KEMAR-67080 format. One record per residue: x, y, z of N, C-alpha, C in turn; residue number from 1; residue in three letters. Coordinates in Angstrom, 2 decimals. Layout:
<rec n_X="X" n_Y="Y" n_Z="Z" ca_X="X" ca_Y="Y" ca_Z="Z" c_X="X" c_Y="Y" c_Z="Z" pos="NUM" code="ALA"/>
...
! end
This chain:
<rec n_X="0.80" n_Y="-1.28" n_Z="-0.33" ca_X="-0.30" ca_Y="0.13" ca_Z="0.11" c_X="0.65" c_Y="1.16" c_Z="0.03" pos="1" code="LEU"/>
<rec n_X="0.62" n_Y="2.05" n_Z="-1.18" ca_X="1.48" ca_Y="3.47" ca_Z="-0.88" c_X="0.54" c_Y="4.52" c_Z="-0.54" pos="2" code="SER"/>
<rec n_X="1.11" n_Y="5.68" n_Z="-0.59" ca_X="0.55" ca_Y="6.73" ca_Z="0.10" c_X="-0.38" c_Y="7.35" c_Z="-1.21" pos="3" code="LEU"/>
<rec n_X="-0.33" n_Y="7.03" n_Z="-2.03" ca_X="-1.23" ca_Y="7.80" ca_Z="-3.28" c_X="-2.28" c_Y="6.52" c_Z="-3.38" pos="4" code="HIS"/>
<rec n_X="-2.34" n_Y="5.43" n_Z="-2.62" ca_X="-3.38" ca_Y="4.27" ca_Z="-3.00" c_X="-4.23" c_Y="4.83" c_Z="-1.28" pos="5" code="ASP"/>
<rec n_X="-3.59" n_Y="5.39" n_Z="-0.46" ca_X="-4.45" ca_Y="5.62" ca_Z="0.81" c_X="-4.97" c_Y="7.11" c_Z="0.45" pos="6" code="ALA"/>
<rec n_X="-5.00" n_Y="7.97" n_Z="-0.54" ca_X="-5.29" ca_Y="9.62" ca_Z="-0.73" c_X="-7.16" c_Y="9.11" c_Z="-1.18" pos="7" code="LEU"/>
<rec n_X="-7.81" n_Y="9.62" n_Z="-1.00" ca_X="-9.10" ca_Y="9.92" ca_Z="-1.33" c_X="-8.83" c_Y="10.54" c_Z="-2.38" pos="8" code="PRO"/>
<rec n_X="-9.74" n_Y="10.48" n_Z="-3.63" ca_X="-9.71" ca_Y="10.98" ca_Z="-5.00" c_X="-11.22" c_Y="11.35" c_Z="-5.07" pos="9" code="ILE"/>
<rec n_X="-11.53" n_Y="12.69" n_Z="-5.05" ca_X="-13.01" ca_Y="13.64" ca_Z="-5.19" c_X="-13.15" c_Y="13.88" c_Z="-6.70" pos="10" code="TYR"/>
<rec n_X="-13.93" n_Y="14.01" n_Z="-7.18" ca_X="-14.02" ca_Y="14.38" ca_Z="-8.16" c_X="-15.49" c_Y="16.12" c_Z="-7.93" pos="11" code="ASP"/>
<rec n_X="-14.59" n_Y="16.97" n_Z="-8.03" ca_X="-14.99" ca_Y="18.29" ca_Z="-7.55" c_X="-15.73" c_Y="18.68" c_Z="-8.38" pos="12" code="VAL"/>
<rec n_X="-16.92" n_Y="18.53" n_Z="-8.11" ca_X="-18.21" ca_Y="19.50" ca_Z="-8.44" c_X="-18.31" c_Y="21.02" c_Z="-8.93" pos="13" code="GLN"/>
<rec n_X="-18.17" n_Y="21.13" n_Z="-7.41" ca_X="-18.27" ca_Y="23.11" ca_Z="-7.67" c_X="-16.73" c_Y="23.28" c_Z="-7.18" pos="14" code="ARG"/>
<rec n_X="-16.73" n_Y="24.69" n_Z="-7.70" ca_X="-14.94" ca_Y="25.17" ca_Z="-7.26" c_X="-15.49" c_Y="26.64" c_Z="-6.41" pos="15" code="GLU"/>
<rec n_X="-14.67" n_Y="26.81" n_Z="-5.18" ca_X="-14.74" ca_Y="27.74" ca_Z="-4.28" c_X="-13.51" c_Y="28.52" c_Z="-4.51" pos="16" code="GLU"/>
<rec n_X="-13.44" n_Y="29.86" n_Z="-4.24" ca_X="-12.67" ca_Y="30.75" ca_Z="-3.68" c_X="-12.68" c_Y="30.97" c_Z="-2.11" pos="17" code="VAL"/>
<rec n_X="-11.40" n_Y="30.95" n_Z="-1.91" ca_X="-10.99" ca_Y="30.49" ca_Z="-0.55" c_X="-9.75" c_Y="32.24" c_Z="-0.40" pos="18" code="CYS"/>
<rec n_X="-10.25" n_Y="32.97" n_Z="0.33" ca_X="-9.18" ca_Y="33.87" ca_Z="1.46" c_X="-9.05" c_Y="33.21" c_Z="2.49" pos="19" code="PHE"/>
<rec n_X="-7.43" n_Y="33.34" n_Z="3.04" ca_X="-6.81" ca_Y="33.04" ca_Z="4.13" c_X="-5.95" c_Y="33.94" c_Z="4.61" pos="20" code="PHE"/>
<rec n_X="-6.36" n_Y="34.21" n_Z="6.19" ca_X="-5.28" ca_Y="35.35" ca_Z="6.40" c_X="-4.56" c_Y="34.73" c_Z="7.85" pos="21" code="TRP"/>
<rec n_X="-3.59" n_Y="34.97" n_Z="8.36" ca_X="-3.55" ca_Y="35.01" ca_Z="9.67" c_X="-3.68" c_Y="36.17" c_Z="10.54" pos="22" code="GLU"/>
<rec n_X="-4.23" n_Y="35.79" n_Z="11.89" ca_X="-4.12" ca_Y="37.22" ca_Z="13.08" c_X="-3.32" c_Y="36.59" c_Z="14.06" pos="23" code="ILE"/>
<rec n_X="-2.29" n_Y="37.60" n_Z="14.11" ca_X="-0.92" ca_Y="36.94" ca_Z="15.19" c_X="-1.86" c_Y="37.74" c_Z="15.96" pos="24" code="PRO"/>
<rec n_X="-1.36" n_Y="37.07" n_Z="17.43" ca_X="-1.72" ca_Y="37.22" ca_Z="18.93" c_X="-2.97" c_Y="37.74" c_Z="19.24" pos="25" code="GLY"/>
<rec n_X="-4.01" n_Y="36.73" n_Z="19.05" ca_X="-5.42" ca_Y="36.59" ca_Z="19.23" c_X="-5.52" c_Y="36.03" c_Z="20.55" pos="26" code="THR"/>
<rec n_X="-6.57" n_Y="36.58" n_Z="21.59" ca_X="-6.48" ca_Y="36.37" ca_Z="22.95" c_X="-7.84" c_Y="35.72" c_Z="22.75" pos="27" code="SER"/>
<rec n_X="-8.74" n_Y="35.29" n_Z="23.99" ca_X="-9.91" ca_Y="34.94" ca_Z="23.95" c_X="-11.19" c_Y="36.15" c_Z="23.75" pos="28" code="SER"/>
<rec n_X="-10.76" n_Y="37.43" n_Z="24.03" ca_X="-11.42" ca_Y="38.41" ca_Z="23.68" c_X="-11.40" c_Y="38.84" c_Z="22.74" pos="29" code="ALA"/>
<rec n_X="-10.54" n_Y="38.34" n_Z="21.91" ca_X="-11.08" ca_Y="38.99" ca_Z="20.44" c_X="-11.52" c_Y="37.83" c_Z="19.42" pos="30" code="SER"/>
<rec n_X="-11.32" n_Y="37.02" n_Z="20.30" ca_X="-12.50" ca_Y="35.84" ca_Z="19.28" c_X="-13.92" c_Y="36.46" c_Z="19.20" pos="31" code="VAL"/>
<rec n_X="-14.37" n_Y="37.05" n_Z="20.17" ca_X="-15.72" ca_Y="37.15" ca_Z="19.74" c_X="-15.99" c_Y="38.50" c_Z="19.14" pos="32" code="ALA"/>
<rec n_X="-15.05" n_Y="39.31" n_Z="18.94" ca_X="-14.93" ca_Y="40.46" ca_Z="17.77" c_X="-14.59" c_Y="39.49" c_Z="16.63" pos="33" code="GLU"/>
<rec n_X="-13.88" n_Y="38.77" n_Z="16.20" ca_X="-13.33" ca_Y="38.00" ca_Z="15.20" c_X="-14.70" c_Y="37.19" c_Z="14.71" pos="34" code="TRP"/>
<rec n_X="-15.49" n_Y="37.01" n_Z="15.24" ca_X="-16.81" ca_Y="36.27" ca_Z="15.01" c_X="-17.77" c_Y="36.98" c_Z="14.83" pos="35" code="ASN"/>
<rec n_X="-17.61" n_Y="38.43" n_Z="15.52" ca_X="-18.70" ca_Y="38.87" ca_Z="14.59" c_X="-18.51" c_Y="39.38" c_Z="13.37" pos="36" code="PHE"/>
<rec n_X="-17.20" n_Y="39.81" n_Z="13.43" ca_X="-16.90" ca_Y="40.20" ca_Z="12.08" c_X="-17.10" c_Y="39.44" c_Z="10.51" pos="37" code="LEU"/>
<rec n_X="-16.84" n_Y="38.38" n_Z="10.94" ca_X="-17.50" ca_Y="37.47" ca_Z="10.30" c_X="-18.75" c_Y="36.84" c_Z="9.93" pos="38" code="ALA"/>
<rec n_X="-19.82" n_Y="37.42" n_Z="11.05" ca_X="-21.06" ca_Y="37.40" ca_Z="10.74" c_X="-21.22" c_Y="38.56" c_Z="9.91" pos="39" code="LYS"/>
<rec n_X="-20.56" n_Y="39.85" n_Z="10.12" ca_X="-21.06" ca_Y="41.02" ca_Z="9.79" c_X="-20.71" c_Y="41.14" c_Z="8.33" pos="40" code="TYR"/>
<rec n_X="-19.68" n_Y="39.94" n_Z="7.78" ca_X="-19.38" ca_Y="40.27" ca_Z="6.58" c_X="-20.13" c_Y="38.88" c_Z="5.65" pos="41" code="LEU"/>
<rec n_X="-20.33" n_Y="38.21" n_Z="6.32" ca_X="-21.48" ca_Y="36.50" ca_Z="5.76" c_X="-22.14" c_Y="36.11" c_Z="6.30" pos="42" code="CYS"/>
<rec n_X="-22.44" n_Y="35.82" n_Z="7.31" ca_X="-22.87" ca_Y="34.83" ca_Z="7.94" c_X="-24.49" c_Y="35.39" c_Z="8.43" pos="43" code="ASN"/>
<rec n_X="-25.18" n_Y="36.43" n_Z="8.02" ca_X="-26.43" ca_Y="37.05" ca_Z="8.55" c_X="-27.40" c_Y="37.28" c_Z="6.96" pos="44" code="SER"/>
<rec n_X="-28.38" n_Y="37.83" n_Z="7.66" ca_X="-29.29" ca_Y="38.38" ca_Z="6.65" c_X="-28.91" c_Y="39.52" c_Z="5.90" pos="45" code="LYS"/>
<rec n_X="-28.19" n_Y="40.46" n_Z="6.35" ca_X="-28.03" ca_Y="41.43" ca_Z="5.97" c_X="-26.50" c_Y="41.69" c_Z="6.03" pos="46" code="ASN"/>
<rec n_X="-25.78" n_Y="40.48" n_Z="5.81" ca_X="-24.22" ca_Y="40.26" ca_Z="5.40" c_X="-23.74" c_Y="41.32" c_Z="4.21" pos="47" code="ALA"/>
<rec n_X="-22.61" n_Y="42.26" n_Z="4.15" ca_X="-22.28" ca_Y="43.03" ca_Z="3.38" c_X="-21.60" c_Y="41.94" c_Z="2.16" pos="48" code="ILE"/>
<rec n_X="-20.93" n_Y="40.82" n_Z="2.27" ca_X="-20.17" ca_Y="40.36" ca_Z="1.07" c_X="-21.11" c_Y="39.45" c_Z="0.80" pos="49" code="LEU"/>
<rec n_X="-22.41" n_Y="38.98" n_Z="1.24" ca_X="-23.21" ca_Y="37.85" ca_Z="0.84" c_X="-24.11" c_Y="38.97" c_Z="-0.11" pos="50" code="LYS"/>
<rec n_X="-24.34" n_Y="40.08" n_Z="0.50" ca_X="-25.51" ca_Y="40.98" ca_Z="-0.45" c_X="-25.29" c_Y="41.26" c_Z="-1.71" pos="51" code="ASN"/>
<rec n_X="-23.53" n_Y="41.87" n_Z="-1.51" ca_X="-22.70" ca_Y="41.98" ca_Z="-2.90" c_X="-22.89" c_Y="40.91" c_Z="-3.54" pos="52" code="LYS"/>
<rec n_X="-22.23" n_Y="39.69" n_Z="-3.53" ca_X="-22.05" ca_Y="38.66" ca_Z="-4.30" c_X="-23.07" c_Y="37.70" c_Z="-4.71" pos="53" code="LEU"/>
<rec n_X="-23.81" n_Y="37.58" n_Z="-3.94" ca_X="-24.98" ca_Y="36.53" ca_Z="-4.14" c_X="-25.97" c_Y="37.40" c_Z="-4.93" pos="54" code="VAL"/>
<rec n_X="-26.71" n_Y="38.61" n_Z="-3.81" ca_X="-27.81" ca_Y="39.14" ca_Z="-4.37" c_X="-27.74" c_Y="40.35" c_Z="-5.09" pos="55" code="ASP"/>
<rec n_X="-26.71" n_Y="41.13" n_Z="-5.04" ca_X="-26.63" ca_Y="42.24" ca_Z="-5.97" c_X="-25.94" c_Y="42.28" c_Z="-7.52" pos="56" code="LYS"/>
<rec n_X="-24.65" n_Y="41.46" n_Z="-7.13" ca_X="-24.06" ca_Y="41.01" ca_Z="-8.54" c_X="-24.47" c_Y="40.06" c_Z="-9.05" pos="57" code="LEU"/>
<rec n_X="-25.08" n_Y="38.65" n_Z="-8.14" ca_X="-25.43" ca_Y="37.75" ca_Z="-8.69" c_X="-24.24" c_Y="37.02" c_Z="-9.25" pos="58" code="MET"/>
<rec n_X="-23.14" n_Y="36.72" n_Z="-9.13" ca_X="-21.64" ca_Y="36.02" ca_Z="-9.50" c_X="-21.37" c_Y="34.83" c_Z="-8.27" pos="59" code="VAL"/>
<rec n_X="-22.19" n_Y="34.40" n_Z="-7.30" ca_X="-21.55" ca_Y="33.50" ca_Z="-6.37" c_X="-23.06" c_Y="33.03" c_Z="-5.92" pos="60" code="ALA"/>
<rec n_X="-23.18" n_Y="32.01" n_Z="-5.29" ca_X="-24.31" ca_Y="30.82" ca_Z="-4.97" c_X="-24.32" c_Y="31.11" c_Z="-3.32" pos="61" code="ASP"/>
<rec n_X="-23.12" n_Y="31.22" n_Z="-2.44" ca_X="-22.74" ca_Y="31.19" ca_Z="-0.94" c_X="-21.40" c_Y="32.05" c_Z="-0.90" pos="62" code="SER"/>
<rec n_X="-21.82" n_Y="32.20" n_Z="0.38" ca_X="-20.64" ca_Y="33.01" ca_Z="1.20" c_X="-20.67" c_Y="32.97" c_Z="2.30" pos="63" code="VAL"/>
<rec n_X="-19.38" n_Y="32.70" n_Z="2.92" ca_X="-19.08" ca_Y="31.84" ca_Z="4.10" c_X="-17.62" c_Y="32.45" c_Z="4.89" pos="64" code="ASP"/>
<rec n_X="-17.68" n_Y="32.60" n_Z="5.98" ca_X="-16.33" ca_Y="32.92" ca_Z="6.71" c_X="-16.52" c_Y="32.72" c_Z="8.05" pos="65" code="ALA"/>
<rec n_X="-15.22" n_Y="32.31" n_Z="8.48" ca_X="-14.79" ca_Y="31.42" ca_Z="9.74" c_X="-13.41" c_Y="31.91" c_Z="10.05" pos="66" code="TRP"/>
<rec n_X="-13.37" n_Y="31.80" n_Z="11.78" ca_X="-12.42" ca_Y="32.44" ca_Z="12.40" c_X="-11.79" c_Y="31.04" c_Z="13.21" pos="67" code="PHE"/>
<rec n_X="-10.66" n_Y="30.82" n_Z="13.16" ca_X="-10.50" ca_Y="29.49" ca_Z="14.03" c_X="-9.29" c_Y="30.21" c_Z="14.69" pos="68" code="CYS"/>
<rec n_X="-8.97" n_Y="29.91" n_Z="16.39" ca_X="-8.06" ca_Y="30.29" ca_Z="17.25" c_X="-7.44" c_Y="28.95" c_Z="17.20" pos="69" code="GLN"/>
<rec n_X="-6.00" n_Y="29.49" n_Z="17.01" ca_X="-4.98" ca_Y="28.88" ca_Z="17.52" c_X="-4.58" c_Y="29.11" c_Z="19.02" pos="70" code="PHE"/>
<rec n_X="-2.65" n_Y="28.40" n_Z="19.18" ca_X="-2.25" ca_Y="28.50" ca_Z="20.25" c_X="-1.82" c_Y="30.32" c_Z="20.24" pos="71" code="LYS"/>
<rec n_X="-1.38" n_Y="30.78" n_Z="19.30" ca_X="-0.10" ca_Y="31.54" ca_Z="19.28" c_X="-0.80" c_Y="32.47" c_Z="18.22" pos="72" code="LYS"/>
<rec n_X="-2.14" n_Y="32.19" n_Z="17.43" ca_X="-2.34" ca_Y="32.96" ca_Z="16.34" c_X="-3.97" c_Y="32.34" c_Z="16.08" pos="73" code="ALA"/>
<rec n_X="-4.43" n_Y="33.42" n_Z="15.22" ca_X="-5.67" ca_Y="33.14" ca_Z="14.74" c_X="-5.38" c_Y="32.68" c_Z="13.33" pos="74" code="GLY"/>
<rec n_X="-6.79" n_Y="32.41" n_Z="12.96" ca_X="-7.10" ca_Y="32.29" ca_Z="10.96" c_X="-7.99" c_Y="32.49" c_Z="10.35" pos="75" code="LEU"/>
<rec n_X="-8.34" n_Y="33.51" n_Z="9.50" ca_X="-9.70" ca_Y="33.85" ca_Z="9.12" c_X="-10.08" c_Y="33.80" c_Z="7.67" pos="76" code="GLY"/>
<rec n_X="-10.94" n_Y="33.49" n_Z="7.70" ca_X="-11.09" ca_Y="32.47" ca_Z="5.78" c_X="-12.69" c_Y="33.53" c_Z="5.67" pos="77" code="MET"/>
<rec n_X="-12.61" n_Y="33.71" n_Z="4.49" ca_X="-13.92" ca_Y="33.61" ca_Z="3.90" c_X="-13.88" c_Y="32.46" c_Z="2.49" pos="78" code="ILE"/>
<rec n_X="-15.00" n_Y="31.96" n_Z="2.33" ca_X="-15.28" ca_Y="30.93" ca_Z="1.12" c_X="-16.70" c_Y="31.32" c_Z="0.43" pos="79" code="ILE"/>
<rec n_X="-15.87" n_Y="31.62" n_Z="-0.87" ca_X="-17.37" ca_Y="31.83" ca_Z="-1.80" c_X="-17.38" c_Y="30.58" c_Z="-2.90" pos="80" code="VAL"/>
<rec n_X="-18.45" n_Y="30.41" n_Z="-2.65" ca_X="-19.14" ca_Y="29.25" ca_Z="-4.22" c_X="-19.59" c_Y="29.91" c_Z="-5.09" pos="81" code="THR"/>
<rec n_X="-18.22" n_Y="30.42" n_Z="-6.30" ca_X="-19.18" ca_Y="31.25" ca_Z="-7.57" c_X="-20.11" c_Y="30.52" c_Z="-8.26" pos="82" code="PRO"/>
<rec n_X="-20.89" n_Y="31.10" n_Z="-9.29" ca_X="-21.62" ca_Y="30.53" ca_Z="-9.95" c_X="-20.38" c_Y="29.83" c_Z="-10.83" pos="83" code="LYS"/>
<rec n_X="-21.04" n_Y="29.03" n_Z="-12.04" ca_X="-19.99" ca_Y="28.58" ca_Z="-13.25" c_X="-19.87" c_Y="29.66" c_Z="-13.74" pos="84" code="LYS"/>
<rec n_X="-18.85" n_Y="29.43" n_Z="-14.02" ca_X="-17.56" ca_Y="30.28" ca_Z="-14.93" c_X="-17.68" c_Y="32.03" c_Z="-13.75" pos="85" code="GLY"/>
<rec n_X="-17.62" n_Y="32.22" n_Z="-12.89" ca_X="-17.79" ca_Y="33.72" ca_Z="-12.36" c_X="-16.53" c_Y="33.60" c_Z="-11.34" pos="86" code="GLN"/>
<rec n_X="-15.44" n_Y="32.95" n_Z="-11.02" ca_X="-14.73" ca_Y="32.65" ca_Z="-10.06" c_X="-13.87" c_Y="34.23" c_Z="-10.30" pos="87" code="SER"/>
<rec n_X="-13.55" n_Y="34.39" n_Z="-10.94" ca_X="-12.63" ca_Y="35.66" ca_Z="-11.66" c_X="-13.53" c_Y="37.01" c_Z="-11.00" pos="88" code="ASP"/>
<rec n_X="-14.82" n_Y="36.99" n_Z="-11.06" ca_X="-15.62" ca_Y="38.09" ca_Z="-10.58" c_X="-15.97" c_Y="38.12" c_Z="-9.22" pos="89" code="ALA"/>
<rec n_X="-15.79" n_Y="36.72" n_Z="-8.53" ca_X="-15.66" ca_Y="36.79" ca_Z="-7.63" c_X="-14.89" c_Y="37.50" c_Z="-6.94" pos="90" code="CYS"/>
<rec n_X="-13.52" n_Y="37.04" n_Z="-7.05" ca_X="-12.30" ca_Y="37.65" ca_Z="-6.58" c_X="-12.38" c_Y="39.12" c_Z="-6.83" pos="91" code="GLN"/>
<rec n_X="-12.31" n_Y="39.39" n_Z="-7.92" ca_X="-12.00" ca_Y="40.84" ca_Z="-8.19" c_X="-13.30" c_Y="41.69" c_Z="-7.02" pos="92" code="LYS"/>
<rec n_X="-14.21" n_Y="41.43" n_Z="-6.87" ca_X="-15.95" ca_Y="41.68" ca_Z="-6.33" c_X="-14.92" c_Y="41.79" c_Z="-4.31" pos="93" code="ALA"/>
<rec n_X="-14.55" n_Y="41.04" n_Z="-4.54" ca_X="-14.17" ca_Y="40.45" ca_Z="-2.64" c_X="-12.83" c_Y="41.59" c_Z="-2.70" pos="94" code="ILE"/>
<rec n_X="-12.06" n_Y="41.69" n_Z="-3.55" ca_X="-10.86" ca_Y="42.23" ca_Z="-3.50" c_X="-10.94" c_Y="44.01" c_Z="-3.50" pos="95" code="ILE"/>
<rec n_X="-11.96" n_Y="44.56" n_Z="-4.23" ca_X="-12.27" ca_Y="45.81" ca_Z="-4.33" c_X="-13.04" c_Y="46.27" c_Z="-3.54" pos="96" code="SER"/>
! end
């Protein structure tokens, strides 16, 4: 049995555009603030990125944001599921 045989192979049906960033020196107090920011950007009814990408520009099917805290730093993530052929438009809309 080789490493290649042990790895699962998936047929990817949907593309995702992901943005990750490190948040140095996070504390338990800042976790609530980052989670609020994730909700404000993507995870609520009036979320800014969700409204822009899904409702207004109609280039994405979904937008989600996450925050993970590790021992010495945190990790922020924005994950977008673009409509077919709209990956570049999603990236440009998030960056702008």
